[in-house]
PDB file of N, CA, C and O in Angstrom:
ATOM      1  N   MET A   1     -27.060  15.721 -12.911  1.00  0.00           N
ATOM      2  CA  MET A   1     -25.832  16.249 -12.851  1.00  0.00           C
ATOM      3  C   MET A   1     -24.838  15.040 -13.319  1.00  0.00           C
ATOM      4  O   MET A   1     -24.982  13.997 -12.681  1.00  0.00           O
ATOM      5  N   GLU A   2     -23.842  15.041 -14.354  1.00  0.00           N
ATOM      6  CA  GLU A   2     -22.971  13.740 -14.208  1.00  0.00           C
ATOM      7  C   GLU A   2     -21.828  13.912 -13.062  1.00  0.00           C
ATOM      8  O   GLU A   2     -21.147  14.891 -12.754  1.00  0.00           O
ATOM      9  N   SER A   3     -21.876  12.614 -12.558  1.00  0.00           N
ATOM     10  CA  SER A   3     -21.052  12.251 -11.495  1.00  0.00           C
ATOM     11  C   SER A   3     -20.295  10.924 -12.059  1.00  0.00           C
ATOM     12  O   SER A   3     -20.745  10.199 -12.947  1.00  0.00           O
ATOM     13  N   PRO A   4     -19.014  10.738 -11.349  1.00  0.00           N
ATOM     14  CA  PRO A   4     -18.263   9.354 -11.576  1.00  0.00           C
ATOM     15  C   PRO A   4     -18.561   8.424 -10.492  1.00  0.00           C
ATOM     16  O   PRO A   4     -18.012   7.330 -10.362  1.00  0.00           O
ATOM     17  N   CYS A   5     -19.559   8.961  -9.628  1.00  0.00           N
ATOM     18  CA  CYS A   5     -19.485   7.789  -8.390  1.00  0.00           C
ATOM     19  C   CYS A   5     -20.130   6.585  -8.938  1.00  0.00           C
ATOM     20  O   CYS A   5     -20.992   6.597  -9.816  1.00  0.00           O
ATOM     21  N   ILE A   6     -19.635   5.516  -8.339  1.00  0.00           N
ATOM     22  CA  ILE A   6     -20.101   4.165  -8.438  1.00  0.00           C
ATOM     23  C   ILE A   6     -20.526   3.658  -7.041  1.00  0.00           C
ATOM     24  O   ILE A   6     -20.625   2.443  -6.873  1.00  0.00           O
ATOM     25  N   LEU A   7     -20.723   4.318  -6.262  1.00  0.00           N
ATOM     26  CA  LEU A   7     -21.049   4.014  -4.594  1.00  0.00           C
ATOM     27  C   LEU A   7     -20.010   3.015  -3.989  1.00  0.00           C
ATOM     28  O   LEU A   7     -20.342   2.300  -3.043  1.00  0.00           O
ATOM     29  N   VAL A   8     -18.757   2.959  -4.523  1.00  0.00           N
ATOM     30  CA  VAL A   8     -17.734   2.331  -3.664  1.00  0.00           C
ATOM     31  C   VAL A   8     -16.874   3.462  -3.230  1.00  0.00           C
ATOM     32  O   VAL A   8     -15.961   3.954  -3.892  1.00  0.00           O
ATOM     33  N   CYS A   9     -17.375   3.917  -1.720  1.00  0.00           N
ATOM     34  CA  CYS A   9     -17.051   5.177  -1.301  1.00  0.00           C
ATOM     35  C   CYS A   9     -16.004   4.655  -0.174  1.00  0.00           C
ATOM     36  O   CYS A   9     -16.363   4.206   0.914  1.00  0.00           O
ATOM     37  N   SER A  10     -14.527   4.795  -0.641  1.00  0.00           N
ATOM     38  CA  SER A  10     -13.768   4.343   0.585  1.00  0.00           C
ATOM     39  C   SER A  10     -12.267   5.061  -0.247  1.00  0.00           C
ATOM     40  O   SER A  10     -12.022   4.894  -1.441  1.00  0.00           O
ATOM     41  N   ILE A  11     -11.546   5.728   0.558  1.00  0.00           N
ATOM     42  CA  ILE A  11     -10.434   6.504  -0.011  1.00  0.00           C
ATOM     43  C   ILE A  11      -9.262   5.847   0.400  1.00  0.00           C
ATOM     44  O   ILE A  11      -9.044   5.456   1.547  1.00  0.00           O
ATOM     45  N   ASP A  12      -8.491   5.733  -0.600  1.00  0.00           N
ATOM     46  CA  ASP A  12      -7.058   4.786  -0.620  1.00  0.00           C
ATOM     47  C   ASP A  12      -6.032   6.013   0.191  1.00  0.00           C
ATOM     48  O   ASP A  12      -5.694   7.115  -0.239  1.00  0.00           O
ATOM     49  N   MET A  13      -5.711   5.368   1.473  1.00  0.00           N
ATOM     50  CA  MET A  13      -5.213   6.204   2.358  1.00  0.00           C
ATOM     51  C   MET A  13      -3.546   6.789   1.855  1.00  0.00           C
ATOM     52  O   MET A  13      -2.919   7.737   2.329  1.00  0.00           O
ATOM     53  N   LYS A  14      -3.079   5.696   0.569  1.00  0.00           N
ATOM     54  CA  LYS A  14      -1.890   6.165  -0.056  1.00  0.00           C
ATOM     55  C   LYS A  14      -1.754   7.214  -1.207  1.00  0.00           C
ATOM     56  O   LYS A  14      -0.807   7.974  -1.410  1.00  0.00           O
ATOM     57  N   THR A  15      -2.823   7.094  -1.858  1.00  0.00           N
ATOM     58  CA  THR A  15      -2.928   8.570  -2.980  1.00  0.00           C
ATOM     59  C   THR A  15      -4.008   9.423  -2.440  1.00  0.00           C
ATOM     60  O   THR A  15      -4.170  10.448  -3.102  1.00  0.00           O
ATOM     61  N   GLY A  16      -4.656   9.310  -1.598  1.00  0.00           N
ATOM     62  CA  GLY A  16      -5.750   9.899  -1.469  1.00  0.00           C
ATOM     63  C   GLY A  16      -7.081  10.063  -2.323  1.00  0.00           C
ATOM     64  O   GLY A  16      -8.020  10.849  -2.196  1.00  0.00           O
ATOM     65  N   TYR A  17      -6.835   9.056  -3.229  1.00  0.00           N
ATOM     66  CA  TYR A  17      -8.296   9.329  -4.282  1.00  0.00           C
ATOM     67  C   TYR A  17      -9.240   7.775  -3.786  1.00  0.00           C
ATOM     68  O   TYR A  17      -8.697   6.836  -3.203  1.00  0.00           O
ATOM     69  N   CYS A  18     -10.806   7.813  -4.200  1.00  0.00           N
ATOM     70  CA  CYS A  18     -11.283   7.307  -3.848  1.00  0.00           C
ATOM     71  C   CYS A  18     -11.271   6.003  -4.599  1.00  0.00           C
ATOM     72  O   CYS A  18     -11.318   6.087  -5.827  1.00  0.00           O
ATOM     73  N   PHE A  19     -11.206   4.646  -3.969  1.00  0.00           N
ATOM     74  CA  PHE A  19     -11.308   3.871  -4.779  1.00  0.00           C
ATOM     75  C   PHE A  19     -12.364   3.601  -6.158  1.00  0.00           C
ATOM     76  O   PHE A  19     -12.075   3.401  -7.338  1.00  0.00           O
ATOM     77  N   GLY A  20     -13.594   3.681  -5.520  1.00  0.00           N
ATOM     78  CA  GLY A  20     -14.743   3.792  -6.873  1.00  0.00           C
ATOM     79  C   GLY A  20     -14.599   4.889  -8.029  1.00  0.00           C
ATOM     80  O   GLY A  20     -14.769   4.678  -9.230  1.00  0.00           O
ATOM     81  N   CYS A  21     -14.235   6.155  -7.403  1.00  0.00           N
ATOM     82  CA  CYS A  21     -14.419   6.802  -8.488  1.00  0.00           C
ATOM     83  C   CYS A  21     -13.041   7.863  -9.089  1.00  0.00           C
ATOM     84  O   CYS A  21     -12.863   8.490 -10.134  1.00  0.00           O
ATOM     85  N   GLY A  22     -12.254   7.670  -7.860  1.00  0.00           N
ATOM     86  CA  GLY A  22     -11.014   8.506  -8.214  1.00  0.00           C
ATOM     87  C   GLY A  22     -10.710  10.019  -7.588  1.00  0.00           C
ATOM     88  O   GLY A  22      -9.626  10.588  -7.462  1.00  0.00           O
ATOM     89  N   ARG A  23     -12.056  10.471  -7.240  1.00  0.00           N
ATOM     90  CA  ARG A  23     -11.883  11.826  -6.858  1.00  0.00           C
ATOM     91  C   ARG A  23     -11.105  11.831  -4.985  1.00  0.00           C
ATOM     92  O   ARG A  23     -11.021  11.103  -3.996  1.00  0.00           O
ATOM     93  N   THR A  24     -10.761  12.981  -5.399  1.00  0.00           N
ATOM     94  CA  THR A  24     -10.426  13.347  -3.865  1.00  0.00           C
ATOM     95  C   THR A  24     -11.575  13.626  -2.799  1.00  0.00           C
ATOM     96  O   THR A  24     -12.687  13.795  -3.299  1.00  0.00           O
ATOM     97  N   ARG A  25     -11.485  13.705  -1.357  1.00  0.00           N
ATOM     98  CA  ARG A  25     -12.523  14.172  -0.437  1.00  0.00           C
ATOM     99  C   ARG A  25     -13.376  15.479  -0.982  1.00  0.00           C
ATOM    100  O   ARG A  25     -14.576  15.736  -1.085  1.00  0.00           O
ATOM    101  N   ALA A  26     -11.994  16.258  -1.316  1.00  0.00           N
ATOM    102  CA  ALA A  26     -12.555  17.504  -1.186  1.00  0.00           C
ATOM    103  C   ALA A  26     -13.201  17.808  -2.670  1.00  0.00           C
ATOM    104  O   ALA A  26     -13.819  18.866  -2.783  1.00  0.00           O
ATOM    105  N   GLU A  27     -13.103  17.015  -3.717  1.00  0.00           N
ATOM    106  CA  GLU A  27     -13.811  17.252  -4.804  1.00  0.00           C
ATOM    107  C   GLU A  27     -14.968  16.934  -4.798  1.00  0.00           C
ATOM    108  O   GLU A  27     -15.860  17.615  -5.304  1.00  0.00           O
ATOM    109  N   ILE A  28     -15.218  15.267  -3.914  1.00  0.00           N
ATOM    110  CA  ILE A  28     -16.387  14.681  -3.819  1.00  0.00           C
ATOM    111  C   ILE A  28     -17.409  15.683  -2.760  1.00  0.00           C
ATOM    112  O   ILE A  28     -18.619  15.580  -2.961  1.00  0.00           O
ATOM    113  N   GLY A  29     -16.964  16.600  -1.692  1.00  0.00           N
ATOM    114  CA  GLY A  29     -17.365  17.455  -1.004  1.00  0.00           C
ATOM    115  C   GLY A  29     -17.994  18.474  -1.744  1.00  0.00           C
ATOM    116  O   GLY A  29     -19.175  18.743  -1.526  1.00  0.00           O
ATOM    117  N   ALA A  30     -17.254  19.144  -2.698  1.00  0.00           N
ATOM    118  CA  ALA A  30     -17.466  20.149  -3.733  1.00  0.00           C
ATOM    119  C   ALA A  30     -18.341  19.993  -4.878  1.00  0.00           C
ATOM    120  O   ALA A  30     -18.827  20.937  -5.500  1.00  0.00           O
ATOM    121  N   TRP A  31     -18.543  18.625  -5.161  1.00  0.00           N
ATOM    122  CA  TRP A  31     -18.629  18.332  -6.577  1.00  0.00           C
ATOM    123  C   TRP A  31     -19.900  19.228  -7.357  1.00  0.00           C
ATOM    124  O   TRP A  31     -19.861  19.627  -8.521  1.00  0.00           O
ATOM    125  N   THR A  32     -21.128  19.442  -6.292  1.00  0.00           N
ATOM    126  CA  THR A  32     -22.340  20.194  -6.740  1.00  0.00           C
ATOM    127  C   THR A  32     -21.987  21.517  -6.906  1.00  0.00           C
ATOM    128  O   THR A  32     -22.735  22.252  -7.550  1.00  0.00           O
ATOM    129  N   THR A  33     -20.753  22.019  -6.328  1.00  0.00           N
ATOM    130  CA  THR A  33     -20.600  23.409  -6.475  1.00  0.00           C
ATOM    131  C   THR A  33     -19.707  23.728  -8.049  1.00  0.00           C
ATOM    132  O   THR A  33     -19.709  24.794  -8.664  1.00  0.00           O
ATOM    133  N   TYR A  34     -19.047  22.557  -8.398  1.00  0.00           N
ATOM    134  CA  TYR A  34     -18.357  22.902  -9.541  1.00  0.00           C
ATOM    135  C   TYR A  34     -19.441  23.183 -10.732  1.00  0.00           C
ATOM    136  O   TYR A  34     -20.634  22.884 -10.786  1.00  0.00           O
ATOM    137  N   THR A  35     -18.491  23.955 -11.793  1.00  0.00           N
ATOM    138  CA  THR A  35     -19.251  24.220 -12.905  1.00  0.00           C
ATOM    139  C   THR A  35     -19.278  22.994 -13.780  1.00  0.00           C
ATOM    140  O   THR A  35     -18.426  22.175 -13.436  1.00  0.00           O
ATOM    141  N   ASP A  36     -19.886  22.693 -14.636  1.00  0.00           N
ATOM    142  CA  ASP A  36     -19.601  21.679 -15.943  1.00  0.00           C
ATOM    143  C   ASP A  36     -18.279  21.317 -16.393  1.00  0.00           C
ATOM    144  O   ASP A  36     -17.795  20.190 -16.499  1.00  0.00           O
ATOM    145  N   GLY A  37     -17.745  22.496 -16.654  1.00  0.00           N
ATOM    146  CA  GLY A  37     -16.349  22.644 -17.234  1.00  0.00           C
ATOM    147  C   GLY A  37     -15.389  22.134 -16.082  1.00  0.00           C
ATOM    148  O   GLY A  37     -14.330  21.515 -16.186  1.00  0.00           O
ATOM    149  N   GLU A  38     -15.983  22.519 -15.088  1.00  0.00           N
ATOM    150  CA  GLU A  38     -14.619  21.964 -14.312  1.00  0.00           C
ATOM    151  C   GLU A  38     -14.817  20.685 -13.707  1.00  0.00           C
ATOM    152  O   GLU A  38     -13.876  20.306 -13.010  1.00  0.00           O
ATOM    153  N   ARG A  39     -16.086  19.708 -13.822  1.00  0.00           N
ATOM    154  CA  ARG A  39     -16.528  18.605 -13.580  1.00  0.00           C
ATOM    155  C   ARG A  39     -15.670  17.774 -14.722  1.00  0.00           C
ATOM    156  O   ARG A  39     -14.768  16.976 -14.469  1.00  0.00           O
ATOM    157  N   ARG A  40     -16.013  18.033 -15.656  1.00  0.00           N
ATOM    158  CA  ARG A  40     -15.321  17.756 -17.282  1.00  0.00           C
ATOM    159  C   ARG A  40     -13.866  17.509 -17.095  1.00  0.00           C
ATOM    160  O   ARG A  40     -13.361  16.511 -17.608  1.00  0.00           O
ATOM    161  N   GLU A  41     -13.048  18.470 -16.293  1.00  0.00           N
ATOM    162  CA  GLU A  41     -11.738  18.663 -16.447  1.00  0.00           C
ATOM    163  C   GLU A  41     -11.171  17.222 -15.277  1.00  0.00           C
ATOM    164  O   GLU A  41     -10.201  16.467 -15.333  1.00  0.00           O
ATOM    165  N   ILE A  42     -12.315  17.354 -14.299  1.00  0.00           N
ATOM    166  CA  ILE A  42     -11.970  16.436 -12.992  1.00  0.00           C
ATOM    167  C   ILE A  42     -12.036  14.929 -13.914  1.00  0.00           C
ATOM    168  O   ILE A  42     -11.178  14.049 -13.983  1.00  0.00           O
ATOM    169  N   MET A  43     -13.074  14.988 -14.422  1.00  0.00           N
ATOM    170  CA  MET A  43     -13.455  13.409 -14.853  1.00  0.00           C
ATOM    171  C   MET A  43     -12.541  12.926 -15.844  1.00  0.00           C
ATOM    172  O   MET A  43     -12.327  11.721 -15.975  1.00  0.00           O
ATOM    173  N   ALA A  44     -11.981  13.815 -16.558  1.00  0.00           N
ATOM    174  CA  ALA A  44     -10.718  13.499 -17.533  1.00  0.00           C
ATOM    175  C   ALA A  44      -9.635  12.771 -16.788  1.00  0.00           C
ATOM    176  O   ALA A  44      -9.196  11.692 -17.187  1.00  0.00           O
ATOM    177  N   SER A  45      -9.185  13.405 -15.643  1.00  0.00           N
ATOM    178  CA  SER A  45      -7.824  12.939 -14.668  1.00  0.00           C
ATOM    179  C   SER A  45      -8.183  11.537 -14.231  1.00  0.00           C
ATOM    180  O   SER A  45      -7.347  10.668 -13.983  1.00  0.00           O
ATOM    181  N   LEU A  46      -9.543  11.382 -14.154  1.00  0.00           N
ATOM    182  CA  LEU A  46      -9.889  10.025 -13.317  1.00  0.00           C
ATOM    183  C   LEU A  46      -9.342   8.778 -13.655  1.00  0.00           C
ATOM    184  O   LEU A  46      -8.999   8.028 -12.741  1.00  0.00           O
ATOM    185  N   PRO A  47      -9.190   8.392 -14.989  1.00  0.00           N
ATOM    186  CA  PRO A  47      -9.020   6.977 -15.260  1.00  0.00           C
ATOM    187  C   PRO A  47      -7.496   7.112 -15.029  1.00  0.00           C
ATOM    188  O   PRO A  47      -7.013   5.984 -14.934  1.00  0.00           O
ATOM    189  N   ALA A  48      -6.695   7.950 -14.921  1.00  0.00           N
ATOM    190  CA  ALA A  48      -5.263   7.634 -14.678  1.00  0.00           C
ATOM    191  C   ALA A  48      -5.042   7.650 -13.016  1.00  0.00           C
ATOM    192  O   ALA A  48      -4.161   6.957 -12.508  1.00  0.00           O
ATOM    193  N   ARG A  49      -5.851   8.436 -12.284  1.00  0.00           N
ATOM    194  CA  ARG A  49      -5.744   8.446 -10.775  1.00  0.00           C
ATOM    195  C   ARG A  49      -6.342   6.792 -10.815  1.00  0.00           C
ATOM    196  O   ARG A  49      -5.530   5.894 -10.593  1.00  0.00           O
ATOM    197  N   LEU A  50      -7.379   6.545 -11.023  1.00  0.00           N
ATOM    198  CA  LEU A  50      -7.652   4.875 -10.749  1.00  0.00           C
ATOM    199  C   LEU A  50      -6.404   4.006 -10.936  1.00  0.00           C
ATOM    200  O   LEU A  50      -6.231   3.073 -10.151  1.00  0.00           O
ATOM    201  N   GLU A  51      -5.634   4.210 -11.790  1.00  0.00           N
ATOM    202  CA  GLU A  51      -4.255   3.498 -12.034  1.00  0.00           C
ATOM    203  C   GLU A  51      -3.425   3.380 -10.933  1.00  0.00           C
ATOM    204  O   GLU A  51      -2.823   2.357 -10.607  1.00  0.00           O
ATOM    205  N   THR A  52      -3.404   4.593 -10.293  1.00  0.00           N
ATOM    206  CA  THR A  52      -2.344   4.305  -9.055  1.00  0.00           C
ATOM    207  C   THR A  52      -2.999   4.288  -7.669  1.00  0.00           C
ATOM    208  O   THR A  52      -2.347   4.906  -6.827  1.00  0.00           O
ATOM    209  N   VAL A  53      -4.148   3.718  -7.229  1.00  0.00           N
ATOM    210  CA  VAL A  53      -4.717   3.263  -6.557  1.00  0.00           C
ATOM    211  C   VAL A  53      -4.732   1.777  -6.086  1.00  0.00           C
ATOM    212  O   VAL A  53      -4.710   0.946  -6.994  1.00  0.00           O
ATOM    213  N   GLU A  54      -4.759   1.408  -5.060  1.00  0.00           N
ATOM    214  CA  GLU A  54      -4.816  -0.028  -4.865  1.00  0.00           C
ATOM    215  C   GLU A  54      -6.056  -0.584  -5.137  1.00  0.00           C
ATOM    216  O   GLU A  54      -7.108   0.004  -4.886  1.00  0.00           O
ATOM    217  N   ARG A  55      -5.983  -1.789  -5.683  1.00  0.00           N
ATOM    218  CA  ARG A  55      -7.374  -2.305  -6.274  1.00  0.00           C
ATOM    219  C   ARG A  55      -8.601  -2.644  -4.929  1.00  0.00           C
ATOM    220  O   ARG A  55      -9.818  -2.742  -5.089  1.00  0.00           O
ATOM    221  N   LYS A  56      -7.899  -2.764  -3.734  1.00  0.00           N
ATOM    222  CA  LYS A  56      -8.791  -3.463  -2.855  1.00  0.00           C
ATOM    223  C   LYS A  56      -9.222  -2.708  -1.476  1.00  0.00           C
ATOM    224  O   LYS A  56      -8.392  -2.582  -0.576  1.00  0.00           O
ATOM    225  N   PRO A  57     -10.592  -2.196  -1.341  1.00  0.00           N
ATOM    226  CA  PRO A  57     -10.454  -1.344  -0.188  1.00  0.00           C
ATOM    227  C   PRO A  57     -10.175  -1.634   0.724  1.00  0.00           C
ATOM    228  O   PRO A  57     -10.378  -2.848   0.767  1.00  0.00           O
ATOM    229  N   ARG A  58      -9.558  -1.107   2.160  1.00  0.00           N
ATOM    230  CA  ARG A  58      -9.407  -1.481   2.739  1.00  0.00           C
ATOM    231  C   ARG A  58     -10.428  -1.946   4.142  1.00  0.00           C
ATOM    232  O   ARG A  58     -10.206  -2.537   5.199  1.00  0.00           O
ATOM    233  N   ARG A  59     -11.343  -1.476   3.652  1.00  0.00           N
ATOM    234  CA  ARG A  59     -12.858  -1.831   4.601  1.00  0.00           C
ATOM    235  C   ARG A  59     -13.490  -2.839   3.867  1.00  0.00           C
ATOM    236  O   ARG A  59     -13.091  -3.126   2.739  1.00  0.00           O
ATOM    237  N   GLU A  60     -14.770  -3.605   4.579  1.00  0.00           N
ATOM    238  CA  GLU A  60     -15.168  -4.273   4.279  1.00  0.00           C
ATOM    239  C   GLU A  60     -16.544  -3.785   3.690  1.00  0.00           C
ATOM    240  O   GLU A  60     -17.327  -3.031   4.269  1.00  0.00           O
ATOM    241  N   THR A  61     -16.737  -4.439   2.221  1.00  0.00           N
ATOM    242  CA  THR A  61     -17.814  -3.444   1.691  1.00  0.00           C
ATOM    243  C   THR A  61     -19.289  -4.056   1.814  1.00  0.00           C
ATOM    244  O   THR A  61     -19.312  -5.250   2.113  1.00  0.00           O
ATOM    245  N   ARG A  62     -20.366  -3.503   1.652  1.00  0.00           N
ATOM    246  CA  ARG A  62     -21.553  -4.028   2.212  1.00  0.00           C
ATOM    247  C   ARG A  62     -21.763  -5.188   1.464  1.00  0.00           C
ATOM    248  O   ARG A  62     -22.189  -6.132   2.128  1.00  0.00           O
ATOM    249  N   ARG A  63     -21.554  -5.428   0.053  1.00  0.00           N
ATOM    250  CA  ARG A  63     -21.824  -6.927  -0.387  1.00  0.00           C
ATOM    251  C   ARG A  63     -20.849  -7.548   0.235  1.00  0.00           C
ATOM    252  O   ARG A  63     -21.270  -8.662   0.548  1.00  0.00           O
ATOM    253  N   GLN A  64     -19.736  -7.398   0.583  1.00  0.00           N
ATOM    254  CA  GLN A  64     -18.819  -8.385   1.205  1.00  0.00           C
ATOM    255  C   GLN A  64     -19.643  -8.911   2.452  1.00  0.00           C
ATOM    256  O   GLN A  64     -20.066 -10.066   2.508  1.00  0.00           O
ATOM    257  N   ARG A  65     -19.855  -7.870   3.551  1.00  0.00           N
ATOM    258  CA  ARG A  65     -20.693  -8.370   4.416  1.00  0.00           C
ATOM    259  C   ARG A  65     -21.951  -9.155   4.370  1.00  0.00           C
ATOM    260  O   ARG A  65     -22.338 -10.039   5.134  1.00  0.00           O
ATOM    261  N   MET A  66     -22.585  -8.579   3.164  1.00  0.00           N
ATOM    262  CA  MET A  66     -23.759  -9.255   2.899  1.00  0.00           C
ATOM    263  C   MET A  66     -23.507 -11.113   2.737  1.00  0.00           C
ATOM    264  O   MET A  66     -24.127 -11.978   3.356  1.00  0.00           O
ATOM    265  N   ALA A  67     -22.642 -11.271   1.929  1.00  0.00           N
ATOM    266  CA  ALA A  67     -22.062 -12.313   1.609  1.00  0.00           C
ATOM    267  C   ALA A  67     -21.337 -13.277   2.958  1.00  0.00           C
ATOM    268  O   ALA A  67     -21.465 -14.500   2.899  1.00  0.00           O
ATOM    269  N   ARG A  68     -20.828 -12.852   3.763  1.00  0.00           N
ATOM    270  CA  ARG A  68     -20.138 -12.979   4.757  1.00  0.00           C
ATOM    271  C   ARG A  68     -21.201 -13.538   5.811  1.00  0.00           C
ATOM    272  O   ARG A  68     -21.097 -14.580   6.459  1.00  0.00           O
ATOM    273  N   GLU A  69     -22.189 -12.662   5.837  1.00  0.00           N
ATOM    274  CA  GLU A  69     -23.599 -13.018   6.956  1.00  0.00           C
ATOM    275  C   GLU A  69     -24.376 -13.950   6.138  1.00  0.00           C
ATOM    276  O   GLU A  69     -24.791 -14.824   6.898  1.00  0.00           O
ATOM    277  N   SER A  70     -24.696 -14.129   5.147  1.00  0.00           N
ATOM    278  CA  SER A  70     -25.526 -15.321   4.521  1.00  0.00           C
ATOM    279  C   SER A  70     -24.895 -16.827   4.482  1.00  0.00           C
ATOM    280  O   SER A  70     -25.426 -17.934   4.563  1.00  0.00           O
ATOM    281  N   GLY A  71     -23.583 -16.419   4.330  1.00  0.00           N
ATOM    282  CA  GLY A  71     -22.669 -17.904   4.592  1.00  0.00           C
ATOM    283  C   GLY A  71     -22.980 -18.242   5.971  1.00  0.00           C
ATOM    284  O   GLY A  71     -23.310 -19.414   6.153  1.00  0.00           O
ATOM    285  N   SER A  72     -22.957 -17.705   6.679  1.00  0.00           N
ATOM    286  CA  SER A  72     -22.557 -18.373   8.268  1.00  0.00           C
ATOM    287  C   SER A  72     -23.699 -18.480   9.017  1.00  0.00           C
ATOM    288  O   SER A  72     -23.777 -18.963  10.147  1.00  0.00           O
ATOM    289  N   ALA A  73     -25.080 -17.755   7.983  1.00  0.00           N
ATOM    290  CA  ALA A  73     -26.152 -18.536   8.612  1.00  0.00           C
ATOM    291  C   ALA A  73     -26.810 -19.727   8.671  1.00  0.00           C
ATOM    292  O   ALA A  73     -27.743 -19.879   9.461  1.00  0.00           O
TER     293      ALA A  73
END
């Protein structure tokens, strides 16, 4: 099953879209129940959505945490 997920799972509180893929919480939760056509329709809208989100997640990502922890050791 095709998915736009890039494992950057954090929601922009301003737009309601995921910073990584651009989907809403509801779309992420229901992704496996959508038909191929519904998924394609949502995926077509994602590039425009991603243009509206802030570029930096508000929480620390795993990669950032690991870099911070290795730098302080």
